[in-house]
C-alpha positions as CSV (number, residue, x, y, z in Angstrom):
1,M,-61.7,241.8,207.3
2,I,-63.0,244.1,204.7
3,H,-60.6,245.7,202.3
4,G,-60.1,249.3,203.1
5,G,-61.2,248.8,206.7
6,D,-59.4,250.3,209.7
7,N,-56.8,247.7,210.5
8,R,-54.4,249.9,212.4
9,D,-54.7,248.0,215.6
10,L,-54.1,244.7,213.8
11,M,-51.1,246.0,212.0
12,E,-49.6,247.4,215.2
13,R,-49.7,243.9,216.6
14,V,-48.0,242.6,213.4
15,R,-45.2,245.3,213.6
16,R,-44.6,244.7,217.3
17,H,-44.1,240.9,216.8
18,P,-40.4,240.0,217.3
19,D,-40.3,238.1,214.0
20,F,-41.6,241.1,211.9
21,R,-38.3,242.9,211.7
22,D,-36.4,239.7,210.9
23,F,-38.5,238.4,208.1
24,V,-40.2,241.4,206.5
25,V,-38.0,243.6,204.3
26,P,-39.1,247.0,202.9
27,L,-39.9,247.1,199.2
28,S,-37.2,249.8,198.8
29,E,-34.6,247.0,199.2
30,M,-36.2,244.8,196.4
31,D,-34.3,244.6,193.1
32,A,-36.9,242.7,191.2
33,I,-40.2,240.8,191.8
34,R,-39.5,237.1,191.8
35,D,-42.0,234.2,191.6
36,A,-43.2,232.5,194.8
37,T,-42.6,235.4,197.2
38,F,-44.9,236.7,199.9
39,F,-45.8,240.4,200.1
40,L,-47.5,242.0,203.2
41,R,-50.1,244.7,202.4
42,R,-50.7,247.5,204.8
43,D,-54.2,246.1,205.7
44,G,-52.6,242.7,206.6
45,L,-53.4,240.8,203.4
46,L,-50.7,238.4,202.3
47,A,-50.2,238.2,198.5
48,F,-48.0,235.6,196.7
49,S,-46.2,236.7,193.5
50,E,-46.7,234.8,190.3
51,G,-44.2,234.8,187.5
52,Y,-41.8,237.5,186.4
53,C,-43.9,239.9,184.3
54,H,-45.6,242.6,186.3
55,P,-47.0,245.9,185.0
56,P,-45.0,249.0,186.2
57,G,-45.9,249.7,189.9
58,R,-48.1,246.6,190.0
59,L,-47.8,243.1,191.3
60,V,-49.4,240.0,189.7
61,G,-50.2,237.3,192.2
62,N,-52.7,235.6,194.4
63,I,-54.3,236.4,197.7
64,I,-53.2,233.5,199.9
65,Y,-54.1,234.5,203.5
66,I,-56.2,237.3,205.1
67,P,-56.6,238.2,208.7
68,D,-59.4,236.1,210.2
69,P,-60.2,235.7,213.9
70,A,-61.4,232.1,213.0
71,G,-58.3,231.3,210.9
72,T,-56.2,228.3,211.5
73,K,-52.9,229.9,210.6
74,N,-50.9,232.4,212.7
75,F,-48.5,234.9,211.3
76,F,-46.8,237.5,213.5
77,G,-49.2,236.8,216.3
78,V,-52.4,237.3,214.2
79,P,-54.8,234.6,213.1
80,Y,-55.2,234.2,209.3
81,G,-57.5,232.2,207.1
82,S,-56.6,230.7,203.7
83,V,-58.2,231.8,200.5
84,I,-56.9,228.9,198.4
85,K,-57.4,225.9,200.7
86,N,-60.1,224.5,203.0
87,Y,-58.9,223.2,206.3
88,G,-62.1,222.1,207.9
89,G,-62.2,218.4,207.0
90,P,-59.9,215.5,207.8
91,E,-57.4,216.8,205.2
92,E,-56.8,220.0,203.2
93,T,-58.9,220.5,200.1
94,W,-58.1,222.7,197.1
95,I,-60.3,225.7,196.2
96,P,-60.6,225.7,192.4
97,F,-59.3,228.7,190.6
98,R,-62.7,229.9,189.5
99,R,-63.9,230.0,193.1
100,Q,-60.7,231.7,194.2
101,V,-61.4,234.6,191.8
102,E,-64.9,235.0,193.4
103,L,-63.2,235.2,196.8
104,Y,-60.6,237.7,195.5
105,R,-63.4,239.9,194.2
106,A,-65.3,239.8,197.5
107,I,-62.1,240.6,199.5
108,D,-60.9,243.4,197.2
109,P,-62.7,244.1,193.9
110,S,-59.9,246.4,192.7
111,T,-57.6,243.4,192.3
112,Q,-59.8,242.1,189.4
113,E,-59.8,245.3,187.4
114,G,-57.7,245.6,184.2
115,K,-56.1,242.3,184.4
116,P,-53.9,241.0,181.6
117,V,-55.1,237.8,180.0
118,F,-52.4,235.6,181.6
119,A,-53.7,236.8,185.1
120,E,-57.2,235.4,184.4
121,Y,-57.3,233.6,187.8
122,K,-55.0,235.9,189.6
123,C,-55.0,239.4,191.1
124,V,-53.2,242.6,190.1
125,F,-52.2,244.7,193.1
126,D,-50.8,248.3,193.5
127,L,-47.3,247.8,194.8
128,G,-47.7,251.1,196.8
129,D,-50.2,249.3,199.1
130,F,-47.5,246.9,200.4
131,I,-45.3,247.6,203.4
132,G,-42.8,244.8,202.7
133,Y,-41.9,241.4,201.3
134,L,-40.4,238.2,202.6
135,P,-37.3,237.2,200.5
136,T,-37.2,233.4,200.4
137,R,-33.5,232.9,201.0
138,R,-33.3,235.4,203.8
139,S,-36.2,233.6,205.5
140,L,-34.7,230.1,205.2
141,R,-31.3,231.4,206.4
142,I,-32.9,232.7,209.6
143,V,-35.0,229.5,210.1
144,R,-31.9,227.3,209.7
145,E,-30.1,229.4,212.3
146,R,-33.0,228.9,214.7
147,S,-33.6,225.2,214.1
148,P,-30.7,222.7,213.8
149,A,-33.2,220.0,212.7
150,I,-34.4,222.1,209.8
151,D,-30.8,223.0,208.9
152,R,-30.0,219.3,208.7
153,T,-33.1,218.7,206.6
154,M,-32.1,221.5,204.2
155,R,-28.5,220.2,203.9
156,G,-29.8,216.8,203.1
157,T,-32.1,218.1,200.5
158,A,-29.3,220.2,199.0
159,R,-27.1,217.1,198.8
160,L,-29.9,215.0,197.2
161,L,-30.5,217.6,194.5
162,G,-26.8,218.6,193.9
163,L,-27.3,222.2,195.0
164,D,-25.6,224.6,197.4
165,V,-27.8,224.8,200.5
166,D,-27.4,228.6,200.4
167,R,-29.3,228.7,197.1
168,I,-32.4,227.4,198.7
169,G,-35.1,229.6,200.1
170,C,-38.5,228.9,201.7
171,T,-42.0,230.1,201.1
172,G,-45.3,229.1,202.8
173,S,-45.6,229.3,206.6
174,M,-41.9,228.8,207.2
175,A,-41.2,232.1,205.4
176,F,-42.8,233.9,208.4
177,G,-40.7,232.0,211.0
178,N,-43.3,229.4,211.8
179,I,-41.1,226.4,212.5
180,E,-42.9,224.5,215.3
181,E,-43.7,221.0,214.1
182,A,-42.4,221.8,210.6
183,H,-42.8,218.7,208.3
184,D,-44.0,220.2,205.1
185,F,-41.4,222.4,203.4
186,D,-42.2,224.8,200.6
187,L,-38.8,225.4,199.2
188,V,-37.5,227.8,196.5
189,F,-34.5,226.6,194.6
190,H,-32.5,229.4,193.0
191,G,-30.1,228.7,190.1
192,R,-29.2,228.7,186.5
193,V,-31.5,226.6,184.3
194,A,-28.9,223.9,183.8
195,E,-28.3,223.5,187.5
196,L,-32.0,223.3,188.2
197,R,-32.5,220.8,185.4
198,G,-30.1,218.6,187.3
199,A,-32.1,219.1,190.5
200,L,-35.3,218.2,188.7
201,A,-33.7,215.1,187.2
202,A,-32.8,214.0,190.8
203,I,-36.4,214.6,191.9
204,Y,-37.7,212.4,189.0
205,E,-35.4,209.7,190.2
206,V,-36.7,210.0,193.8
207,V,-40.4,209.9,192.8
208,K,-39.9,206.6,190.9
209,D,-40.4,205.1,194.3
210,P,-44.2,205.2,194.9
211,A,-43.7,205.6,198.6
212,R,-42.0,209.0,197.9
213,Q,-44.7,210.3,195.7
214,V,-47.2,213.0,197.0
215,F,-50.9,212.6,196.6
216,E,-52.6,215.6,198.1
217,M,-55.8,217.6,197.7
218,G,-57.1,215.0,195.3
219,M,-54.2,214.9,192.8
220,H,-50.7,213.6,192.2
221,W,-48.0,216.3,192.3
222,A,-45.3,215.6,189.8
223,I,-42.3,217.0,191.7
224,R,-43.4,217.0,195.3
225,F,-41.8,214.2,197.2
226,Y,-41.2,212.8,200.7
227,D,-37.6,212.8,202.0
228,D,-36.0,210.0,204.0
229,A,-37.5,211.4,207.2
230,G,-41.0,211.6,205.8
231,N,-41.0,215.4,205.3
232,M,-42.9,216.6,202.3
233,I,-40.8,218.8,200.0
234,C,-42.7,221.1,197.7
235,P,-40.3,222.6,195.2
236,F,-40.4,226.0,193.4
237,F,-37.7,227.0,191.0
238,S,-36.4,230.6,190.6
239,Y,-34.2,231.9,187.8
240,A,-30.9,233.2,189.1
241,E,-29.9,234.6,185.7
242,P,-32.5,237.1,184.3
243,A,-31.3,236.5,180.8
244,E,-32.6,232.9,181.1
245,I,-36.2,233.9,181.9
246,P,-38.2,233.0,178.8
247,L,-41.1,235.3,179.8
248,P,-39.8,238.4,181.5
249,A,-41.6,241.6,180.6
250,F,-43.8,240.8,177.6
251,E,-46.9,241.8,175.7
252,M,-49.6,239.2,174.9
253,D,-52.5,239.7,172.4
254,V,-55.4,237.3,172.3
255,L,-56.0,235.7,168.8
256,D,-58.7,233.3,169.9
257,R,-60.3,233.1,173.3
258,R,-60.8,229.3,173.3
259,V,-58.8,226.7,171.3
260,E,-57.9,223.1,171.9
261,V,-54.6,221.7,170.6
262,E,-52.7,218.4,170.8
263,C,-49.0,218.9,170.9
264,T,-45.7,217.3,171.5
265,I,-43.2,218.8,174.0
266,A,-39.9,219.6,172.3
267,N,-38.0,220.9,175.3
268,D,-38.6,220.7,179.0
269,D,-35.9,223.0,180.3
270,H,-38.5,225.2,181.9
271,T,-41.1,222.6,183.0
272,G,-40.3,223.2,186.7
273,F,-40.8,226.9,186.7
274,M,-43.9,229.2,186.9
275,P,-44.9,230.1,184.3
276,T,-44.2,226.8,182.6
277,Y,-42.8,227.6,179.1
278,L,-42.7,224.5,176.8
279,P,-41.5,224.8,173.2
280,L,-43.4,222.4,170.9
281,A,-42.2,220.0,168.3
282,E,-45.5,220.1,166.6
283,A,-49.1,221.0,167.4
284,T,-52.4,221.3,165.8
285,G,-52.8,224.9,164.7
286,G,-49.1,225.6,164.2
287,V,-48.5,227.2,167.6
288,R,-44.8,227.2,168.8
289,V,-45.1,227.2,172.6
290,L,-47.4,226.0,175.3
291,I,-47.5,228.5,178.2
292,I,-49.0,227.3,181.5
293,Y,-49.5,230.3,183.7
294,H,-50.2,228.6,187.0
295,G,-48.1,226.6,189.3
296,G,-50.2,223.4,189.6
297,K,-48.5,221.5,186.9
298,R,-44.8,222.4,187.6
299,G,-42.6,219.5,186.4
300,E,-45.6,217.6,184.9
301,Y,-44.7,217.7,181.2
302,R,-41.4,216.4,179.8
303,T,-39.7,216.3,176.4
304,G,-41.6,213.9,174.1
305,D,-44.9,214.0,176.0
306,R,-48.1,214.3,174.1
307,V,-50.3,216.9,175.7
308,R,-53.9,218.1,175.1
309,A,-54.3,221.7,176.0
310,R,-57.3,224.1,176.1
311,G,-56.8,227.8,176.4
312,A,-56.4,231.0,174.5
313,A,-54.4,231.3,171.3
314,V,-52.1,234.3,171.9
315,R,-49.3,236.2,170.2
316,V,-46.4,237.0,172.5
317,R,-43.8,239.7,172.0
318,T,-40.7,239.8,174.2
319,R,-37.1,240.6,173.7
320,G,-37.6,241.7,170.1
321,E,-39.3,238.5,168.9
322,A,-42.9,237.5,168.5
323,F,-44.4,234.0,168.4
324,E,-47.8,232.3,168.7
325,A,-48.6,230.2,171.7
326,V,-51.4,228.5,173.6
327,L,-52.0,230.1,177.0
328,V,-53.4,227.9,179.7
329,T,-54.5,229.5,183.0
330,D,-56.7,226.8,184.6
331,M,-55.5,223.6,186.4
332,D,-57.9,221.3,184.5
333,D,-57.1,222.5,181.0
334,T,-54.1,220.3,180.2
335,E,-53.6,216.6,180.4
336,K,-51.0,214.1,179.2
337,I,-52.3,211.9,176.4
338,G,-49.0,210.1,175.7
339,A,-45.8,209.8,177.7
340,S,-42.2,210.4,176.5
341,G,-40.3,207.2,175.7
């Protein structure tokens, strides 16, 4: 599919699918753009929102799937191919961010124009090009009604993490109603920061068991885990209280395009969220905060950890205050060099 091509027939198929009306909600019903939510563009492209700061009338996110006759995914009766993973081998492999940007540019060059610095490896879309979005809690509520097995799994997960099951949403394939042979669950947990810190603490206890840890696409994922039935749970965390979002609408100026710092994490309240906002106890260069603007290291860094980070030195202005930070946008640009006690 080429951006701007005539996809009317394809989109008619999408709209006629019985799941379309259940799962896709008009943008007119959206109160705010939340992280980890799928958006359906009028040409069939599926975008995934990233973070909570979006220019007026725009959406910062990634292209996750595009219509593709040879694709291995199926949404609303249409085959789709992934832009962020390869499915050809014996197991999934991750497409690095730099390569993803090349693919984004080939699919739709306009998504790479005028991007803010924090969206270096993302896209910026015109919201007017989208016909709807898939609210995560709505999707999971419908899925639970359709599948008693998934409902039991969700209730078990909620008990494990000390959350109300109705505060859980889903993203990934299940957000579109794909429930056949479901065993990997991309779940979005909505709550106050204190509640979700408790859920994260429960996950840290679970993954102390090596058998419950997830190694996938060549890496260990800090907060993905296997439940008792062997289902893989991939958590996303979503702020229920807007006042608790550390990086809502903000401005960010680049002070230095490339710096390297060693720092100690002072507070990990937001380590499970995207973007990951980590106040620092001390750091070379005197920066106050480490900001990781991608989702690959959610939950990785905890209070007391020593971290080496490479990125841009930036000055951030939000809610009437300004501070200096290190902004990291690539997966390979942070590593732990000393663990908390």
